[in-house]
C-alpha positions, 0 to 999 in steps of 0.5 A, spaced: 712 777 132 719 778 132 719 786 130 718 789 137 722 785 141 727 783 136 727 776 137 730 770 133 726 765 129 728 760 134 726 764 140 719 765 137 718 758 136 720 757 143 715 762 145 709 758 141 711 752 144 710 754 151 704 758 149 701 751 146 703 748 153 700 753 157 694 753 153 694 745 154 694 746 161 688 750 161 684 745 157 684 750 151 683 746 144 687 752 141 693 757 143 689 763 146 692 770 146 692 769 154 697 763 153 701 767 148 702 773 152 703 769 158 709 765 154 712 772 152 712 774 159 717 769 160 722 771 155 726 777 157 730 781 152 737 781 152 736 789 153 733 788 159 738 783 163 742 786 168 750 786 167 753 779 169 746 776 170 746 769 169 741 766 164 737 760 165 735 756 159 730 751 158 730 746 153 724 744 149 
């Protein structure tokens, strides 16, 4: 999962946790592809951030 986006292991774990939460809210027993993709959309690449843009982080 890290290669195309160059995400660290820490970011990958956060995405998986978020995907698990999304799946739980949708009543799914397992993490679905849709939940994983939704979680990935919340993670922006540092390369796509505008200069000076404030980064908001969520603690899990």
